[in-house]
C-alpha positions as CSV (number, residue, x, y, z in Angstrom):
1,M,23.4,-60.5,-2.1
2,D,24.4,-61.2,1.2
3,D,26.7,-58.1,0.8
4,L,23.9,-56.0,-0.6
5,C,21.3,-57.3,2.4
6,N,24.0,-56.0,4.8
7,K,25.1,-52.9,3.4
8,L,20.8,-52.2,3.3
9,I,20.5,-53.3,6.8
10,C,23.5,-50.8,7.9
11,T,22.5,-48.1,6.0
12,R,18.6,-48.1,7.5
13,N,20.2,-48.6,11.5
14,E,22.5,-45.7,10.4
15,N,19.6,-43.3,8.9
16,L,17.7,-44.6,12.3
17,F,20.4,-43.0,14.2
18,D,20.3,-39.8,12.1
19,V,16.5,-39.4,13.3
20,E,17.2,-39.9,17.0
21,D,19.9,-37.6,17.1
22,I,17.7,-35.2,15.3
23,V,15.3,-36.4,17.6
24,I,17.5,-35.4,20.7
25,N,18.8,-32.3,19.3
26,I,15.2,-30.6,18.7
27,L,14.2,-32.1,22.4
28,S,17.0,-30.8,24.1
29,R,16.1,-27.3,23.1
30,L,12.3,-27.5,24.7
31,P,11.2,-25.9,27.8
32,V,10.9,-28.5,30.8
33,K,7.1,-27.8,30.6
34,S,7.0,-29.1,26.7
35,L,9.4,-32.4,28.0
36,M,6.8,-33.0,30.7
37,I,4.1,-33.6,27.9
38,C,6.7,-35.4,25.6
39,K,7.1,-38.3,27.4
40,S,3.5,-39.2,27.4
41,V,3.9,-39.3,23.6
42,S,5.2,-42.9,23.7
43,K,7.5,-45.2,25.5
44,Q,10.8,-44.7,23.4
45,W,10.4,-40.4,24.2
46,W,9.9,-41.0,27.7
47,R,13.0,-43.4,27.8
48,L,15.0,-41.0,26.3
49,I,13.4,-38.1,27.8
50,S,14.6,-40.0,31.4
51,S,17.8,-41.2,30.2
52,P,21.0,-39.5,32.2
53,N,22.7,-38.3,29.4
54,F,19.2,-36.5,28.0
55,M,19.2,-35.0,31.6
56,R,22.3,-33.8,31.2
57,L,22.5,-32.2,27.5
58,Q,19.3,-30.7,28.4
59,L,21.1,-28.9,31.3
60,I,23.5,-27.7,28.8
61,R,21.4,-26.5,26.7
62,S,19.5,-24.5,29.6
63,Q,23.0,-23.0,30.8
64,E,23.5,-21.1,27.7
65,N,20.7,-19.0,28.4
66,P,21.0,-18.2,32.1
67,I,18.5,-16.2,34.0
68,Y,17.4,-15.0,37.5
69,V,14.5,-15.6,40.0
70,F,13.5,-13.7,42.7
71,Y,10.4,-12.9,44.5
72,P,9.2,-9.6,46.2
73,Y,8.1,-9.0,50.3
74,S,4.8,-8.0,49.2
75,C,1.6,-9.5,50.7
76,R,-0.5,-9.0,47.6
77,C,2.2,-10.9,45.6
78,H,4.2,-13.1,48.0
79,S,3.4,-16.4,46.4
80,E,4.9,-15.1,42.8
81,H,8.5,-15.8,41.8
82,F,9.7,-14.2,39.0
83,L,12.1,-15.2,36.5
84,T,14.5,-12.6,34.8
85,K,16.4,-12.4,31.4
86,I,20.2,-11.6,31.7
87,D,19.4,-8.5,29.4
88,G,16.7,-7.9,32.3
89,E,13.4,-8.7,30.7
90,T,11.0,-9.8,33.3
91,T,9.5,-13.5,31.9
92,E,7.0,-15.8,33.2
93,T,6.5,-16.4,37.0
94,L,8.3,-20.1,38.2
95,P,5.7,-22.7,38.2
96,G,4.9,-24.2,41.3
97,C,6.0,-21.8,43.6
98,N,3.4,-21.3,46.0
99,R,4.1,-23.0,49.3
100,H,5.4,-20.8,52.3
101,Y,9.0,-22.5,51.7
102,F,10.0,-20.8,48.9
103,R,10.0,-17.5,51.1
104,G,13.6,-19.2,52.4
105,M,15.6,-19.8,48.9
106,I,19.1,-19.5,49.8
107,C,20.5,-20.9,46.5
108,S,20.1,-22.8,43.1
109,F,21.9,-25.2,41.6
110,N,21.7,-27.0,38.0
111,G,17.6,-26.2,38.4
112,L,17.1,-27.5,42.2
113,I,16.6,-24.7,44.3
114,C,17.3,-25.0,48.3
115,C,14.6,-23.7,51.0
116,I,15.3,-23.2,54.6
117,N,12.5,-22.5,56.8
118,T,13.7,-22.1,60.7
119,E,11.3,-22.2,63.9
120,D,11.5,-22.4,67.7
121,I,10.4,-25.0,69.6
122,R,10.7,-25.9,73.3
123,G,13.0,-28.4,74.2
124,M,12.9,-30.9,76.8
125,I,15.6,-29.9,78.8
126,R,15.0,-27.0,80.9
127,C,12.6,-25.4,78.3
128,R,15.4,-23.9,76.5
129,R,14.2,-22.7,73.1
130,I,15.6,-24.8,70.4
131,R,15.9,-23.9,66.7
132,R,14.4,-26.3,64.3
133,L,15.7,-26.0,60.5
134,D,13.0,-27.3,57.8
135,I,14.9,-27.6,54.5
136,H,13.3,-28.2,51.1
137,I,15.1,-29.2,47.6
138,C,12.9,-28.6,44.8
139,N,12.9,-28.6,41.1
140,P,10.1,-26.2,40.3
141,A,9.9,-27.0,36.5
142,T,9.1,-30.3,37.2
143,R,6.8,-29.4,40.3
144,E,8.8,-32.1,42.7
145,V,9.9,-31.0,46.4
146,L,11.8,-33.1,49.0
147,L,11.8,-32.4,52.5
148,L,14.4,-33.1,54.3
149,P,14.3,-35.7,57.4
150,Q,14.7,-33.9,60.3
151,S,17.8,-33.7,62.5
152,R,19.4,-32.7,66.1
153,G,18.3,-29.5,67.5
154,S,20.4,-26.3,67.5
155,K,20.6,-23.3,70.1
156,E,21.4,-20.7,67.2
157,S,19.9,-21.1,63.4
158,P,21.8,-23.7,61.8
159,K,23.9,-22.7,59.2
160,I,24.4,-24.6,55.8
161,G,25.4,-24.7,52.2
162,V,25.0,-27.4,49.2
163,A,27.6,-28.9,47.2
164,F,26.8,-30.5,44.0
165,Y,28.8,-32.7,42.1
166,P,28.2,-32.4,38.3
167,R,29.7,-35.6,37.0
168,T,27.3,-37.6,39.6
169,N,24.6,-35.6,39.2
170,E,24.9,-36.1,43.7
171,Y,24.6,-33.4,45.9
172,K,25.5,-33.0,49.8
173,V,23.5,-30.5,52.3
174,F,26.4,-29.8,55.1
175,R,24.4,-28.5,58.5
176,F,26.7,-26.4,61.1
177,F,24.8,-26.5,64.5
178,N,25.3,-26.1,68.3
179,P,23.8,-29.0,69.7
180,A,21.3,-28.5,72.2
181,G,21.7,-29.7,75.8
182,K,26.0,-28.7,75.3
183,S,25.8,-25.1,77.1
184,H,29.5,-24.9,77.8
185,D,30.3,-26.1,74.4
186,K,30.8,-23.1,71.9
187,H,32.4,-25.4,69.0
188,S,30.2,-26.1,66.5
189,E,29.5,-29.5,65.0
190,C,28.7,-30.6,61.2
191,E,26.7,-33.1,59.5
192,V,26.0,-33.9,55.9
193,Y,22.8,-35.1,53.9
194,S,23.7,-37.4,51.1
195,S,21.0,-37.6,47.9
196,I,22.3,-40.8,47.6
197,T,21.7,-42.3,51.2
198,G,19.2,-40.2,52.0
199,C,20.0,-39.3,55.4
200,W,22.4,-37.5,57.5
201,K,25.9,-38.4,58.7
202,G,27.4,-36.9,61.7
203,I,30.9,-35.5,61.0
204,G,31.4,-34.0,64.7
205,C,32.9,-31.0,66.0
206,V,34.9,-28.3,63.8
207,A,37.2,-25.7,63.9
208,H,35.4,-23.5,61.9
209,S,32.0,-23.0,60.6
210,P,30.0,-20.4,58.7
211,W,28.9,-16.9,59.8
212,S,25.5,-17.5,57.4
213,S,23.8,-19.7,55.1
214,N,25.1,-17.2,52.5
215,H,27.0,-19.4,50.4
216,I,28.7,-20.4,46.8
217,C,29.3,-24.0,45.5
218,I,31.5,-24.5,42.5
219,N,32.9,-27.7,40.8
220,G,31.8,-29.7,43.8
221,T,33.4,-27.1,46.7
222,V,31.0,-25.0,49.0
223,Y,32.6,-21.5,50.5
224,W,31.1,-19.2,53.1
225,F,32.8,-16.6,54.8
226,I,34.3,-16.8,58.3
227,R,34.1,-13.4,60.0
228,S,35.6,-12.3,63.2
229,E,34.5,-13.8,66.9
230,K,35.0,-10.5,68.2
231,D,33.1,-7.9,65.9
232,G,31.5,-10.1,63.8
233,L,32.3,-7.9,61.1
234,I,35.3,-8.3,59.5
235,I,35.8,-10.9,57.3
236,V,39.1,-12.9,57.8
237,S,39.2,-15.8,55.6
238,I,36.7,-18.3,53.6
239,L,35.5,-21.9,54.6
240,A,35.5,-24.3,51.7
241,V,34.6,-28.0,52.2
242,D,34.0,-30.5,49.1
243,M,32.6,-33.7,48.3
244,E,34.8,-35.8,49.9
245,E,34.2,-33.7,53.0
246,N,37.6,-32.8,53.3
247,F,37.5,-28.9,54.7
248,S,40.0,-26.3,54.3
249,V,40.6,-22.0,54.8
250,I,41.4,-19.8,52.1
251,G,42.7,-16.2,52.8
252,I,41.3,-13.3,51.5
253,P,43.1,-9.7,50.0
254,E,43.1,-7.4,52.8
255,E,41.1,-5.3,50.8
256,A,38.7,-7.5,50.8
257,T,37.6,-7.7,54.8
258,L,34.2,-5.9,55.4
259,R,31.9,-5.5,52.2
260,T,32.2,-8.4,50.5
261,F,30.5,-10.8,48.2
262,L,31.4,-14.5,46.9
263,V,30.7,-15.3,43.4
264,S,31.3,-17.4,41.0
265,F,32.8,-16.3,37.5
266,E,33.7,-18.4,34.8
267,G,33.8,-21.4,36.9
268,C,36.3,-19.9,39.4
269,L,35.8,-18.6,43.1
270,S,36.0,-15.0,43.0
271,L,35.1,-12.1,45.3
272,V,33.5,-8.7,44.6
273,A,34.5,-6.0,47.4
274,F,34.1,-2.6,47.9
275,H,37.2,-0.6,48.8
276,V,38.1,-0.6,52.4
277,F,38.6,3.6,52.2
278,D,37.9,4.9,48.4
279,K,33.9,2.9,49.2
280,N,32.6,4.3,46.2
281,R,35.0,1.9,44.5
282,F,35.0,-1.5,43.9
283,H,37.0,-4.2,43.0
284,M,36.3,-8.2,41.2
285,W,39.2,-10.7,42.7
286,I,39.4,-14.2,41.1
287,L,40.9,-17.3,43.0
288,Q,44.2,-18.3,41.2
289,D,45.9,-20.7,43.8
290,S,43.2,-21.9,47.1
291,K,46.2,-23.7,48.6
292,K,48.5,-20.4,48.7
293,S,45.5,-18.0,48.6
294,T,46.6,-16.5,45.6
295,W,43.9,-14.1,44.5
296,V,44.4,-11.8,40.5
297,R,42.1,-8.5,40.5
298,K,40.2,-8.5,37.7
299,C,38.4,-5.6,37.0
300,S,38.2,-2.4,39.2
301,D,35.3,1.2,38.9
302,Y,33.4,3.3,40.7
303,M,29.9,2.6,41.9
304,S,28.2,6.0,41.0
305,I,24.9,4.6,40.0
306,L,23.9,3.6,43.6
307,N,25.4,3.8,47.3
308,I,27.2,0.8,48.2
309,K,25.4,0.5,51.5
310,Q,22.4,-0.3,49.8
311,V,24.2,-3.3,48.2
312,Q,22.5,-6.4,49.7
313,H,23.7,-8.9,47.0
314,V,26.2,-9.5,44.1
315,A,26.0,-12.0,41.1
316,V,28.1,-12.4,38.0
317,Q,26.1,-14.0,35.0
318,K,28.8,-14.2,31.7
319,N,30.1,-10.7,31.8
320,E,27.7,-9.0,33.8
321,I,27.7,-8.1,37.8
322,L,24.2,-7.9,39.2
323,F,24.1,-5.4,42.4
324,A,20.8,-5.9,43.8
325,S,19.5,-3.7,46.9
326,V,16.0,-3.9,48.8
327,Q,14.1,-2.0,45.6
328,Q,16.5,-1.9,42.7
329,Y,18.6,-4.1,40.5
330,F,22.0,-2.6,38.6
331,F,23.9,-4.6,36.4
332,Y,27.9,-3.5,35.5
333,N,29.7,-4.8,32.5
334,M,32.7,-5.7,32.8
335,C,33.8,-5.3,29.0
336,S,32.3,-2.3,28.4
337,R,32.4,-1.0,31.7
338,T,29.4,0.5,31.4
339,W,26.1,0.6,33.7
340,R,22.4,-0.3,33.6
341,E,19.7,-0.5,35.9
342,F,16.7,-3.3,35.6
343,N,13.8,-2.0,34.2
344,W,10.9,-3.8,36.1
345,V,7.7,-4.5,34.5
346,H,5.9,-5.2,38.0
347,D,5.3,-2.5,40.4
348,F,7.5,-4.0,43.3
349,R,6.8,-1.5,46.3
350,K,8.2,-4.0,48.6
351,R,11.6,-5.4,49.6
352,L,12.9,-7.9,47.2
353,S,14.7,-10.9,47.4
354,I,18.0,-11.7,46.7
355,P,18.7,-12.6,43.1
356,L,19.7,-16.3,42.5
357,A,21.4,-17.8,39.4
358,Y,18.7,-20.1,37.8
359,T,18.3,-22.7,34.9
360,E,15.7,-25.1,34.0
361,S,16.7,-28.9,33.9
362,L,14.8,-32.3,34.7
363,L,17.4,-33.5,37.3
364,P,15.8,-35.4,39.9
365,L,15.8,-34.6,43.6
366,C,17.7,-37.6,44.9
367,L,19.6,-40.9,43.6
368,I,17.6,-43.4,45.3
369,S,13.5,-44.0,45.7
370,H,12.4,-41.9,48.1
371,C,8.8,-40.1,47.9
372,P,9.0,-36.6,46.8
373,L,6.0,-34.5,47.2
374,G,4.2,-32.5,45.0
375,I,4.6,-28.9,44.6
């Protein structure tokens, strides 16, 4: 009798686990907006959807359908941020992105978007101009936004980069700046913000600093271009900083020193570069060994559909390269070696922002009890 009861109890528990697995499988495929509503169904569902394991599963599901987010510089629709599927179809606008700081989107990582806004203020030291940088971390899907605490002033516009570590959902913001008041010091300093501590920590002077805030993060390491100090045009190398705050420099192919873009392809650092001599031809390079600066050419083709001087940004999703100008987007399929133009549903007559790869997520803005603002 006892054996029968134990068997019935085990069978019942197994069925309960099966039901929960089915629920998780269904919920993890829903949009974040629907999941936010589902959290109010019951305490059990709230705990399930709020669990780190579910957040991780939802993110994996969402990454299976990559999309882009961009916004037009237009007086009429400057507050609209449009989502586009990888096939070029324009979907709904990004929810809650009607604040001014969204105009400075610089990167997107696992559903979170980093926005910057530079402001000139008068310093107390001989009335010098100081550049103040506001940095927002936003999750448009959950309508949360976090304004990072202010840090030291800078004589020039600070350059930043965001590192995200998928295993712990921790992110760090690296900020390179020229301290106000140090007129004779040409070396940049670096400080880092951690989502765990919620504050900035100074690293000190660094040997190399990025040319701009344009960067890419792959597997917890941030990459920026380093340009020549003489003319600021020629790219000489790549600056890399990991989550442990280790700095390194990676050399680049000789053919990739002028019109070159950082991209991520299949989890590897890659370059899309236009040929130095044959300017209608582009190459895609994949980093094989960062210590030896070894690059392997992935593909090469001619760009007859767009003038390379008009290309402002390049991104890669799956097997397609997106070339973006101020008013046109073109996709290049690396497998079929064919081109297609993005078909606009809306009539955009103004400049367009850079397209950022975006995926919805439930990830929190911080790992400690900050007080995020509502979007």
